N, C-alpha and C positions, 0 to 999 in steps of 0.2 A: 504493501499500500504508499502511497505517496505518502509526503513528510506532513500533509494537511490530516490525513486522518492518522495518523502516528501520531501528532499531537493531541487529537481527540482521548485516541485510545491512553494516552499516558495520566489522562487526569480526570477530574469528575467535574465535568462538565454540566453547568445549569440555566437551565432556559431563561429570559429575560423577563417570563411571566413567574417565575419560582422567584425572582429579585427585587420585583414591584415593590414590596415594603422595605426592601433593606438597605443599607448607606449604598451611595454613590460611589464605590469604592474605583480607583486608579487600575487600570486596565493592563498594566507591564509588571514588569520585577522592578525595574528599576525605578518605577514612580512609587510602587509598595514598599519597594526597600527603603526609602525616601522618606516615606511619611510615614510607618509602620514599624520599622524595625529600627529599636532602639539603640542595639550593639549586635555590629558583624563579624561574628568569630568564626572568621574565613582560613581554610588551608591548614587546617590542623589535622596530627595524625593522629587517628586514633589505633592503639596496638593491642593486635590480635595476639593468641595464647604462643604461635610458630615465630611471632618476629617479625611478621608484613606487618605495615603502616596502610592504615587505609583513610583515602580523602574527607575530611569530614568538613561539613561548612555548617556552621548554625548561626541563626538569626533570633536574635532576643526580642521580645516585643518592645515594643513605646506606651510610656507614660501609666504602664502597669507594674504594681510591685511585686517583685521576688519573693523566693522562690518560684520557677515554670515547670510546669508538665510539658512535655515535649511531645512533639508530632517528627516521628520519623522516615525519611522515604529512601531504601535501597536500591539503586538501578545500575546498570552498565550503560546508559547514556548520558549525555551532557547535560550538565547542572542547569544550563541558561534557558534551553527551551524551553524546560518542564517547570519553569517557576516563571517564566513566561504564561505557558499557557494557566497554570495555577492560578495567576494572577488575573489573565484575560477574564476566566468565567466565577472568581472573587472569591478563592478559596482561599489562598495565601492571605490576601488581606483581611478576610473574615478570622482566620485561626488566630493571627496577631491580637486582631481586633480584640479576638475573646482571652487573652492573655497566653497564648501558646506559644512555645519556641519552637521553631520548623526550624529541622536538622536536613541535609539530604547529605549522603554519601554516596559514594561511587563503590563498585564492588574492587575487589582487586584483581587485578590487572586491567583496569581501565582508566583512561587518562592517568588523572595525578595516582591514583592509588598503587602502592606498590603491590608485587604481587603474581601469580601466571594464573591469567584469563582463562576459565572453563564454565562449561555451562551449569548454570547454577553458584557456580562462583562461591564455594564453601558456605553456601548459605545458613544452616543451620548453627554453624562454630563463628563464622563470622558475625552474624545477626545477634549472636547470646553475648557475642564479648564488646560490642558495639553499645549495645542495651546496658550491660554492667559497665564501662567505662562511662557511657553518658549518664547516668542516673547517679554516678558520685561525683559529678561536676558540681561544682559550687555554687553556680545559680540553678540546679536542676531541685525540682519536688522528690523528685528519685521514684515518678510515675511516666511510663513512655509507652505513647501509643504508635503503634505503624499503619501505614496507610499507599496506597500504588494499587496500580491495574496493571496486568498485563505482566512482563518482567519482574515490577516492584509486588506486584500478587504474589507471584508464585514464588520468592524468594520466602515469602511468611508464614508458606505453608510448613517447610521444616524448619525454622523459629519458632513456629506456632508449636510444635512439639519438642523444642527442646527447653521450655515452659521456666524461662529465667521470673525471678518475684515481680522485679521491676518491669517486665513486659505485662501492661494492663490490657492491652485491648489492641486489636487489629481489623483492618479493611482490609479486606480481599479480595480485590474484582477481577472478574476473569482469570482465575489463576490457572487455568488448565494445564497450561505447559507446564506445572510443575508436578502434577502427579503422575505417577507411576502406575502399578497396577493396583486397582480396587474391584473388588466384586466381579462381575459382568463387562470390564474393561479393561485392556492392558495396552492401549496408548501411549507410554513411557515419555510423558512430556510433549504430548500433540506429534510424536514421529510414526506413530500406528494408528490405522484403524482398520477393526476388522483382520488385522494383520498386513493390510498392505499400508505401503508409505505417502505419508501425507507431503506433499510439494511445498506447501506454505514452510515446512522448515528451511531446507535447501537455500531457499531468499531470503526467509528472515536474516540467516545469518550474514548470509552475502550483502545485505542492502542497509543491517543497524550493527551490526556487532563485530563483522568483518572478518574475524578471527579466534579460533578457540585454543586449546592446547597446542595443538601442533603448530597454530601459526604465532602466537602471542610473542615469544622472542623477537618477532621482527618489530613489533609495535617501537614507536619513537619516545623515547622516554628522559628525565631530566637525571643529573647527577643525585641521587640520594642524601648526600649532603648539603642541600642546598638549605637556607633557613628559610623559614614561614614564610619573611618579610620576601623575599627572594621569590618563592613560589607564588606570591600574589603581584607581585611586578611580572612573574613571567606570564602569569596567566592571564594577562590582559592584552597581552601580544599574541601567544599561542596558547590553542585550545587542545592540542595534542588530536584534531579531528583527522580522518580517513581524507582522502579526497571525493567521497561521495557518501552521499546519508546527510541526515537531518537538514536538511535544507538544498541539497545540492545532486541531483539525478547524475549518472554515471551516462556520460555520453553515450549515446546511441545502443542505450540499451533495448536490444530484442526481446522482453519477454516469451513471446510465443514460439523465435526459436529455443531460447534458454530452458523450456519446461518439454520441449521435444527433444532435449539431446538424449542420444543412447551412447553408452551404459549410464542409468541414472545416478547409480554413485560417484560421477566424476562433471556433474552440473557444474561446480564451481570452478573445478580445473578448466574445462573446456571453456568457461568465458574469461580466461583469464583472471579470475577470482583469485579472493583470500584462501588459505588452509583454515577450514574449520572443521568441526566435531562432525559436519554430514557425512563426510568423507570413512568416517568411520561407523557413525550409528547407524548408515545406509545399509551396513554389511551384517549390522546385529538381525537376531530374531526377538518377534516380539518377548519373548521370555528368556534372552541372553541374559549367564549371571551376571554379564558386565554390568547391565543395568543396576545392579544394587550399588555398584560403584560413585554414582549420580545421585546430587543429594536431591532426588527426588519423594514426595510423599506416598506414600503407599498402606495398603492395608497392614497391619501390624502397628502402626504410629498410633500415639495417643497423643489426645491435643489438650493443651493446660491453659490455654487463653481466651477470654470471651472473643467472638468473632462475627464480625455480618460478613456474609458471603453473596455479595452481589454477582448477578448472571445476567445474559441475555440472551434472548432466543436464538437471535442469529450471531451468535457466537463460537467460537470453535470448541471443540470438545463437550457442548452443553450438558451431553450425558451424563460422562464420566463427571462433570464439575457436580451435578444434583447429587451422585452415586457418593461422591466423595464427602460433602455435606451429612446426608443420612448416615455415612458412616463415622464421622467424626461426633455427631451428635450421641451415638452408643459407645465413644471411644473417649471419654476424656478422664483427665488425670489428675482433674483438680475442681473441687465445688464452685468454685467463681466459673468455670469453663461449661461445667454440669449444664445449667439452667439459660446459659447465655451465646447461645448460637444460633445467627438469625440470619435467614434468605430471603435474599431479595431479587425478581428476576421479571427484567424491563422486557421490551419487545425489540430493541436495538442492534444494530450491530456490536462487533467489538469493541467493552468499553465505552460507550457512545451514552455514558450514565448521565440524564438529563438534558439532554439533545432532543427530547418526545416535544411537542409542540402541541397549541389545541386541535392542531391538524397533524398530528402524525402521519408520514410516509418511510415507508421502509423496505429501500428498493422500490419498486412503483405499487405497491399495496397500503391504500389507506388504511389505519386503524385509528383514526380515531384521537378521544383528546389521551395521551398516555401518560399526561406531565405525574410526577412522583416527585416529592420534597425531601432528594436524598438530604439535602444541605440539613434539615431539622433532624431529620435520623442521624446524620452522622455527629452532630453537636450534641444532642440527646445521650450519644451512644458513650464520645471521649466525656463527656460534661460529668457523667454518672461514676465511668471507673476510672477515669485522669485523675476529677478534680473532689469527686463524693459528693456530687449535687445530685439532688433529688430531681430527676428529671423522671419524663415520661416512658425510657428505653425499657424498665421493668414491664410496663404494660403492654409492651410493641409487643403484637402477633409473631410469633417462630417463625409464620412463611408468609409473603406478601408474592405474587404474582398478576402479571400482566394477560389477561384472557383475551386472546386475539380475538376476530370475528365478533366476540360480544364487547369489544373494546372496553372493558373494565377492570378493575384492580379486585382482587379475590385475594383475603387472607386466611390462615385456618394455622393448627397447631402441627401440621407435616405437610409434605408431599410426596405421592399424591397424597389429595383429602381422604378423610376418615370416611369411610361410601364409595368409594369408588369400586367401581366392578369390570372387569377384564372382559370383553365382548369381542367374539369370534366373528371375523370376517373371511369368506372364503373366495379363492381367486379359482376362478373358471373362462371356458371357451370353446368354445368348436374346433379348436385349434389353430386359429387366425388373431391370433392379439395384438398384434404386429400391427403398432402404429396407433394412431384416435382413432383410424376409421378401420379397425379390428371390432374382433367379438368377444372382448375379454370383461369379465363380469365380475364382481366384486359383492358376495352375496351374505348376507346375517343368516340365512338359511343354512342348512347341511352342504358340505361339498356334495363337488359331480360325482354319481356312481360310477361312469364311466371316466377310464382317462383319455383327455385328446389334447396332448401336451401341445405345448408353445412352443417352435422353433427359429432361432434366428444364428446370424453368424457373427460373432463379435473380432473385428478386424483390430489389431493395435496401434495400427496406425491411421487409422480411421476411426477417432473414438468418440465415443457420444461428449461435446464440450458441456463443460460448467457450466450452470447460468445462476448465479445469483447461491444463496443456502448460508452458513456460518464459516467463514472466511475470512482470512487476514494475512496480511504482507505479503501477496503476490503481484508487487508490480501493478502496471495498468493493466492485467492482463484477465483478472477477475475482480467481479463488485459484490460484496457481500448484500444480502437480503432476499424480500421476497419478489420472484419476479415470476411474468407468466412463460410459464415452461410450454404452451400448447406448441410454439414453432417444434419444439424436440420432438415431440409427441408424431411429428409427421415421420421420422424416421422407420425404417426397416424392421432398426434392430434395436427397437424402445419398445417392449411390450406395455400395455395399456391395459388396467383392471379398473373399472368404473361402476360406482351402485348406483342403481336409478337413483333418480330425483329423489332429496329426504323429503316426506309430508312433516316429519319433526327436526325440531332439532336435536343435533349432539353435541352435546360438551364434551371434548374432551382434554384431559389432563392428565399428564403424566407418562411413565415409560410406552413405548410400544414395543410389541415381540413382533417380533419375521422369523415365521418359519418356512423354507421353502423345499419342494422336492427338485431335484435339478438331475440332471446328466448332460454330459458332455463326450468327445471325443477326444481332447485336449487333456492330460494328465494333470495341469493345474491349470486354475481359470479364477475369475472373479465374478462375484455377483452383486449388482448395484440396487440399492430400493430409493425408492422418494416416495414421500407423505404429499399428496396434493389437496387443498382446496378448490373446488371447480366452482367456480360463480353459474348463476342462469344465461349469462351472456357469453359462458365459453371459457374465461379466462380462467385457468389454473395455477395459483398461484402455490409455488414450494414451501411445506413446511421443515422437516428435516429431511437429509438423508443419511445414510450409510452404504457401508460395502464391507463383503466378506471374503475374505482370500480360501476356496475351498481346501486347501490342503490343511487349512487351521479348524474343519469343520467339529474335530472330535478336542479341540484344544488348542489355546497359543502356546502349550510347550511341546506340542508334537506334529509331526509331519505326515500328512496320508496323503498320499497320490489315489487321482480316480483313476478304473479303467473304463475302457468304452462300455457301454452296454448297460453298466451299473446305474441304479437310480441312487442317488445320497441326500440325506435328510441336512439341509444347512440352517443352521440356528445362528442368525445376528446377535451381537450385541446392541441391546436395544434402541431406537431412537427415544426424542422426546421431545413434547411440544403442550400449550396449552392453545386452544382454538374450537371456538364453535362453531359449527360448519348449521349454517343457518337453514332454516325450510325453505325447499328450493333449489339448494345445492347440491352437489354430490361430494364423495369421498372416492379417492383415486389413487393408487400407486403403479406408477411406473418401476418396470424392471430389467435392468439392463446389463450390462460388462465391465461399464466405467464410465467413468465421471472425469472426465482429464480437463483442467490440469487437477483438479481438485484433491485427485487421488491417482499416484503411480499405478502407471500400467500395466496390467499383468500381458508377460510375452507366449503364454502360454506352454513354453515348452517344457515347464516341470521344474527347469532348472533355477540357479539364485535369482533370478530377474535381474539383481543390482550390476551384477557385472557384463550382463548380456545386451546386444545387440539388434540382432535376427528374431526376429516375432515369426508366430506361428497363428494361422487362422486356429479359430475355434468353434465350432461347429455347435453349440447349445440350446439343454431344452427345459421348458419350467414344468414340471408336472402337476393336474392337479386335479384328485378323483377319493374316494373312502380310502382307495391304498396310500394315494398319497396327497395327502391333506392339506396342499398349499395354503394359508392363512397367516393375517396380520392378528392380533390384537391388541384393541384400542383399551383404553383407561376412561371410562367413561361414570363422568360426575354424575349421580341422579338429583 
């Protein structure tokens, strides 16, 4: 994604309406710093347990008597763009105005911070040591909160399991790339879905962090013996930024060609890009033991800090995010965390919290007045846990989510809500479900008695293009959100299954199960799924999508090839959504074998894929009958 989008995901944006009764704060960090910062303690070294020192910048509020609670942001990105964005949406001046110190720290190996950068950069230990150091400063009241989106949320997960007593509260927005294996998902930091590679990962490294463990020794660094004053002066001239990213675009970068390059493990190398973890991560399997060396949060962890988990329906890894929230609620290590886990899910793309308006449009789908007062929630949350104030947060519902279609906020004690029933819809056809003009059906009744399988040819060199969905960080090649999919449904290699026009509305909110019975003449291939709301005029808006690599049908820790002539049950890691299908609408699913470049292509050879360049055609079938009951299960709220 471009610089404007990344700035949006790096902060907690707030709409103009939400600020209607708030002070008219300045909107640049330079102005905020001048008006609201009483003392700037810049370019301090925070010492880590291994001797590495992290660049830490502390901004104390003006006209407020200390000691102060602090709000810490730890990031691999430059400080100035993030604090400019926090200023533009009003949060930086708001926090300072309310008496909080703002602390910005770069992760190890990034810009002025010492050490070697790697993915999630020692998140637990470095975060713990940083909070320990901050809480002991003369200006501190001993209470530290953490906040941030995307990268600055992902590093909070492992930190929250470290349970430092001074870590009083956390707000983690869109932390999916910090999740390894949890429940039914083994995405390993958004590297995989359903065992297939997600191609946002190499381009995120290429565009935003440039280098990992293998390439960090090439980054520019100043001598380690510079004084703090010398570092402050040097920082005004040199920001240690790469030649592209954070405001600049790599000249003549062709993302279309970038993603189509084979082998997939060499995407960045082929583009003369930096050496990144992608070159190694792309060669691992979803349950490779080496994932345990990456500071991802996994089942088995326990969470010790009160936390707001803020997600969006058109974000990356939404289902795994909610699975981790549910897991964290049941696996806390402290009393303060036990009853203080909160979930908020808006309708927007990755991290664009508060960008909702009175007439919210996500992609091209109109979703009504989706505004939510994140500002009030966050201030109540920090006020209670960092200042000891009596606020409304303890009376806040544990779960709040936006119900698309109905276009209203819903609250409850859990997600899915109590009383949600799983309702089965069966795939069927006369053997010709190909395209929008085929005969595919989706029925609330029983599966068809006789099997009339639907066949199509999957050509990896002619994949079904990605159109919307929960994507991020893919240059100008893919835009996130909800878009009319009906043009893609003209393709013969897209199977379309649709209900009759609904006579009554169907309220769907929760995890969506998918079970397909499949066969192929390839030893291994992929199957993709997309859940869609079809409007009376034919517009077909995507709600969620996923993929399943057939070799992992019996578990992500097993590799099982297919044999021609055999039929196999493929169970997807569940999709997730909250959507009200209005009367007159239809429920539809698409089935194919590619959604590119959202997911890396299966080359159908049965080989490694990551090191291959020569694909094979796959002739795939979807079976549906009482013997092979292909179906989806919708979580219907009665």
